[in-house]
C-alpha positions as CSV (number, residue, x, y, z in Angstrom):
1,X,-11.6,21.0,-10.9
2,X,-9.7,22.8,-13.7
3,X,-6.0,22.7,-14.6
4,X,-5.6,26.2,-13.2
5,X,-6.7,24.9,-9.8
6,X,-3.5,22.9,-9.5
7,X,-1.2,25.1,-7.5
8,X,1.0,22.5,-5.6
9,X,2.1,19.1,-6.6
10,X,3.2,16.1,-4.6
11,X,5.3,13.1,-5.6
12,X,5.5,10.0,-3.3
13,X,8.6,7.9,-3.9
14,X,11.9,9.7,-4.5
15,X,13.8,7.0,-6.3
16,X,14.8,6.6,-10.0
17,X,11.4,7.8,-11.3
18,X,10.2,10.0,-8.5
19,X,13.0,12.6,-8.5
20,X,12.6,13.0,-12.2
21,X,8.9,13.4,-12.0
22,X,9.4,16.1,-9.4
23,X,11.8,17.9,-11.8
24,X,9.1,18.0,-14.4
25,X,6.6,20.1,-12.3
26,X,9.2,22.3,-10.5
27,X,10.9,23.1,-13.8
28,X,7.8,24.8,-15.0
29,X,7.0,26.7,-11.8
30,X,5.0,24.3,-9.7
31,X,5.9,24.0,-6.0
32,X,6.5,20.3,-5.5
33,X,6.7,18.2,-2.3
34,X,8.9,15.1,-2.7
35,X,8.2,12.3,-0.2
36,X,10.0,9.2,0.8
37,X,10.4,7.1,4.0
38,X,13.9,8.2,5.0
39,X,16.2,11.3,4.9
40,X,18.9,9.2,3.4
41,X,16.8,8.4,0.4
42,X,15.8,12.0,0.0
43,X,19.4,13.2,0.3
44,X,20.3,10.9,-2.6
45,X,17.3,12.1,-4.6
46,X,18.4,15.7,-4.2
47,X,21.8,14.7,-5.5
48,X,20.1,13.1,-8.5
49,X,18.1,16.2,-9.2
50,X,21.2,18.3,-9.2
51,X,22.9,15.9,-11.5
52,X,20.1,15.9,-14.0
53,X,19.7,19.7,-13.9
54,X,23.4,20.1,-14.6
55,X,22.9,18.0,-17.7
56,X,20.2,20.5,-18.7
57,X,22.6,23.3,-18.1
58,X,25.4,21.7,-20.1
59,X,23.1,21.1,-23.0
60,X,21.8,24.6,-22.8
61,X,18.2,23.8,-22.1
62,X,18.3,26.0,-19.0
63,X,20.8,28.2,-17.2
64,X,22.1,28.0,-13.6
65,X,19.5,30.5,-12.4
66,X,16.6,28.4,-13.8
67,X,18.2,25.3,-12.2
68,X,18.4,27.0,-8.8
69,X,14.8,28.1,-9.1
70,X,13.7,24.5,-9.9
71,X,15.6,23.1,-6.9
72,X,14.1,25.8,-4.6
73,X,10.6,24.7,-5.7
74,X,11.2,21.1,-4.7
75,X,10.8,20.4,-0.9
76,X,11.9,16.9,0.3
77,X,9.9,15.6,3.2
78,X,9.3,12.4,5.1
79,X,5.9,13.7,6.2
80,X,3.3,12.1,4.0
81,X,0.4,13.8,5.7
82,X,1.9,17.2,5.0
83,X,2.2,16.4,1.4
84,X,-1.3,15.0,1.2
85,X,-3.0,17.9,2.9
86,X,-1.4,20.6,0.7
87,X,-1.2,19.0,-2.7
88,X,-3.7,19.4,-5.6
89,X,-2.2,16.7,-7.7
90,X,-0.2,13.7,-6.3
91,X,1.8,11.2,-8.2
92,X,2.8,7.8,-6.8
93,X,6.2,6.4,-7.8
94,X,6.9,3.7,-5.2
95,X,8.0,0.1,-5.7
96,X,5.8,-2.1,-8.1
97,X,4.1,-4.0,-5.3
98,X,0.3,-4.0,-5.4
99,X,-0.2,-4.2,-1.6
100,X,2.2,-1.3,-0.9
101,X,0.5,0.8,-3.5
102,X,-2.9,-0.2,-2.1
103,X,-1.9,1.0,1.4
104,X,-0.5,4.2,0.1
105,X,-3.5,5.1,-2.1
106,X,-5.9,4.3,0.7
107,X,-4.0,6.6,3.1
108,X,-3.8,9.4,0.5
109,X,-7.5,9.1,-0.2
110,X,-8.2,9.7,3.5
111,X,-5.7,12.5,3.9
112,X,-5.9,14.5,0.7
113,X,-8.5,17.3,0.1
114,X,-11.6,16.0,-1.8
115,X,-10.5,17.8,-5.0
116,X,-7.0,16.2,-5.2
117,X,-6.3,14.0,-8.2
118,X,-4.3,10.8,-7.4
119,X,-2.0,9.5,-10.2
120,X,0.1,6.4,-10.4
121,X,3.3,5.9,-12.4
122,X,2.8,2.1,-12.4
123,X,4.0,0.2,-15.5
124,X,3.5,-3.5,-14.8
125,X,0.2,-3.1,-12.8
126,X,-3.1,-1.5,-13.6
127,X,-4.9,1.0,-11.4
128,X,-7.6,-1.5,-10.7
129,X,-4.9,-3.8,-9.1
130,X,-4.6,-1.6,-6.1
131,X,-7.2,1.2,-5.9
132,X,-10.4,-0.6,-5.3
133,X,-10.5,0.7,-1.7
134,X,-10.2,4.3,-2.8
135,X,-13.4,6.4,-2.4
136,X,-12.5,9.1,-5.0
137,X,-12.6,6.7,-8.0
138,X,-13.4,9.6,-10.3
139,X,-10.0,11.2,-9.4
140,X,-7.7,8.3,-10.2
141,X,-5.4,8.5,-13.2
142,X,-2.4,6.8,-14.6
143,X,0.6,8.9,-15.6
144,X,3.2,6.4,-16.8
145,X,6.6,8.1,-17.3
146,X,9.6,6.6,-19.0
147,X,13.1,6.7,-17.7
148,X,14.7,9.2,-17.4
149,X,11.3,10.9,-16.7
150,X,12.7,14.4,-16.6
151,X,13.9,14.0,-20.2
152,X,11.7,11.5,-22.1
153,X,8.8,13.5,-23.5
154,X,6.1,10.8,-23.7
155,X,3.8,10.0,-20.8
156,X,1.0,7.5,-21.0
157,X,-2.3,8.8,-19.5
158,X,-5.3,6.7,-18.6
159,X,-8.4,6.9,-16.5
160,X,-9.1,4.5,-13.7
161,X,-12.0,2.0,-14.3
162,X,-14.4,4.6,-12.9
163,X,-12.3,7.6,-13.7
164,X,-13.8,10.9,-14.9
165,X,-13.2,12.9,-18.1
166,X,-12.6,15.9,-15.9
167,X,-9.6,14.3,-14.0
168,X,-8.3,12.9,-17.3
169,X,-8.4,16.2,-19.0
170,X,-6.8,18.1,-16.1
171,X,-4.0,15.6,-16.1
172,X,-3.6,15.8,-19.9
173,X,-3.4,19.6,-19.8
174,X,-1.1,19.6,-16.8
175,X,1.4,17.4,-18.6
176,X,1.3,19.7,-21.6
177,X,2.1,22.6,-19.3
178,X,5.1,20.7,-18.2
179,X,6.0,20.3,-21.9
180,X,5.5,16.5,-21.9
181,X,3.8,14.6,-24.7
182,X,0.7,12.9,-23.2
183,X,-0.3,9.6,-24.9
184,X,-4.0,8.8,-24.5
185,X,-4.7,5.2,-23.3
186,X,-8.3,4.1,-23.8
187,X,-8.3,0.8,-21.9
188,X,-6.5,-0.7,-18.9
189,X,-4.2,-3.6,-19.7
190,X,-1.0,-4.7,-18.0
191,X,1.9,-2.9,-19.6
192,X,-0.5,-0.5,-21.3
193,X,0.9,0.4,-24.8
194,X,4.6,1.3,-24.7
195,X,5.7,-1.4,-22.3
196,X,3.8,-4.0,-24.2
197,X,5.7,-3.0,-27.3
198,X,9.0,-2.9,-25.5
199,X,8.5,-6.3,-23.9
200,X,7.6,-7.8,-27.3
201,X,10.9,-6.5,-28.7
202,X,12.8,-7.5,-25.6
203,X,11.4,-11.1,-25.8
204,X,12.7,-11.5,-29.4
205,X,16.1,-9.8,-28.4
206,X,16.6,-12.3,-25.6
207,X,15.7,-15.3,-27.8
208,X,18.1,-14.1,-30.5
209,X,20.9,-13.7,-28.0
210,X,20.2,-17.1,-26.3
211,X,20.3,-18.9,-29.7
212,X,23.6,-17.2,-30.5
213,X,22.3,-15.4,-33.5
214,X,24.2,-12.2,-32.5
215,X,25.9,-10.8,-29.4
216,X,24.0,-8.5,-27.0
217,X,26.0,-5.6,-28.3
218,X,25.2,-6.3,-32.0
219,X,21.5,-6.9,-31.2
220,X,21.2,-3.5,-29.5
221,X,23.4,-1.8,-32.1
222,X,21.1,-3.1,-34.9
223,X,18.0,-1.9,-33.1
224,X,19.5,1.6,-32.5
225,X,20.8,2.0,-36.1
226,X,17.5,1.0,-37.7
227,X,14.4,1.0,-35.6
228,X,15.8,3.6,-33.2
229,X,16.9,5.8,-36.1
230,X,13.4,5.9,-37.5
231,X,11.2,5.7,-34.4
232,X,11.4,9.5,-33.6
233,X,9.5,10.1,-36.8
234,X,7.4,6.9,-37.3
235,X,6.0,4.2,-35.1
236,X,5.6,0.5,-36.0
237,X,2.1,0.9,-37.6
238,X,3.2,3.9,-39.7
239,X,6.4,2.0,-40.7
240,X,4.4,-0.9,-42.4
241,X,2.3,1.7,-44.2
242,X,5.4,3.5,-45.4
243,X,6.8,0.2,-46.5
244,X,3.8,-0.1,-48.8
245,X,2.3,-3.2,-47.2
246,X,-1.2,-2.0,-48.2
247,X,-0.1,-2.2,-51.9
248,X,1.5,-5.6,-51.8
249,X,-0.1,-8.6,-53.5
250,X,-2.7,-10.2,-51.1
251,X,-0.7,-13.5,-50.6
252,X,2.5,-11.6,-49.7
253,X,0.6,-9.2,-47.4
254,X,-1.0,-12.2,-45.6
255,X,2.4,-13.9,-45.3
256,X,4.1,-10.9,-43.7
257,X,1.1,-10.3,-41.3
258,X,1.1,-14.0,-40.3
259,X,4.8,-13.9,-39.7
260,X,4.6,-10.9,-37.5
261,X,1.8,-12.3,-35.4
262,X,3.2,-15.9,-35.1
263,X,5.6,-15.2,-32.2
264,X,6.1,-17.5,-29.2
265,X,7.7,-17.1,-25.7
266,X,11.2,-18.3,-25.1
267,X,11.6,-22.1,-25.1
268,X,13.0,-23.9,-22.0
269,X,16.6,-23.9,-23.3
270,X,16.5,-20.2,-24.2
271,X,14.8,-19.3,-20.9
272,X,17.5,-21.2,-18.9
273,X,20.3,-19.3,-20.7
274,X,18.6,-15.9,-20.1
275,X,18.1,-16.7,-16.4
276,X,21.7,-17.8,-16.1
277,X,22.9,-14.6,-17.5
278,X,21.0,-12.5,-14.9
279,X,21.9,-14.8,-12.0
280,X,25.6,-14.1,-12.7
281,X,24.8,-10.4,-12.1
282,X,27.0,-9.1,-14.9
283,X,25.2,-6.7,-17.2
284,X,26.3,-6.4,-20.8
285,X,26.4,-2.6,-20.9
286,X,26.4,-1.2,-17.4
287,X,29.2,-0.9,-14.8
288,X,27.4,-1.9,-11.6
289,X,29.9,-0.1,-9.5
290,X,29.5,3.2,-11.4
291,X,26.0,3.5,-12.8
292,X,26.1,7.2,-13.2
293,X,29.1,7.0,-15.6
294,X,27.3,4.3,-17.5
295,X,24.1,6.2,-18.1
296,X,25.6,9.7,-18.5
297,X,26.3,9.5,-22.2
298,X,22.8,8.3,-22.9
299,X,21.2,11.0,-20.8
300,X,23.2,13.7,-22.5
301,X,22.2,12.3,-25.9
302,X,18.6,12.2,-24.8
303,X,18.9,15.8,-23.6
304,X,20.1,16.9,-27.1
305,X,17.1,15.2,-28.7
306,X,14.8,16.8,-26.2
307,X,16.2,20.3,-27.0
308,X,16.1,19.7,-30.7
309,X,12.6,18.2,-31.0
310,X,10.5,19.1,-28.0
311,X,11.9,22.0,-25.9
312,X,10.2,25.4,-26.2
313,X,12.1,27.5,-28.6
314,X,13.7,30.8,-27.4
315,X,11.7,33.8,-28.5
316,X,13.6,36.4,-30.6
């Protein structure tokens, strides 16, 4: 199978991630079936698609005509068999429960044409956790998107344990056609690369907050104004090189390396305080009663970055 053989796309799971993944393919001309278990979920998903495309219009990534064309290419359906039988590339974006994913992939394996590639958006699990019953092992891939998936360019891509280079390459090229930035993952591990990095930072942020070193607002502000400011141009490994670590005296280089590696999980007191915060159900930054208003400024900022750094430039 070649990337040109992908004519229709399916997305199973129409929630926070699924509706955004569907936008990615439809935006670049691919008819896309979007599946979930109820019409109510699909109705909400269509509303979310329209909301996100309006952000694209407001930030001048696309015009209204392009948005309407994108919406017309997305077909919501509760009929999983219809999606499976007509899709050349299917992405799973359901809840992070291994048994539910296992059941879905087993059913898709039976219903999809032999050439169809099956992808998972899992982040906390690995493909091996739920695909051992799938016969088409050579057509299993990971495509781990990041929220909001219709905007964030990066997508982690990995083969299954017995995955083929062919399926991997088709997936990689397909993502590039959707103007995403595929990140090659060479080995299955829980969290893969980006979530492993995010969770390491999150662990330290929680501990600093629990110990009263700074407020949640100041911790996030500090990360945004320093690491966040630099991360679009350099990652953590390049940062230490640019800081000249390679040129430091050996004893200082050893000291900083040991310090960065000598991190421990939260202690009992820190963990209790963190758990207490979440049990109260009062987020630091988000209005639970109006999530859309809470995330809207961030999504619009992301869209500006997307246009500036990654969006195809208009031809003169």
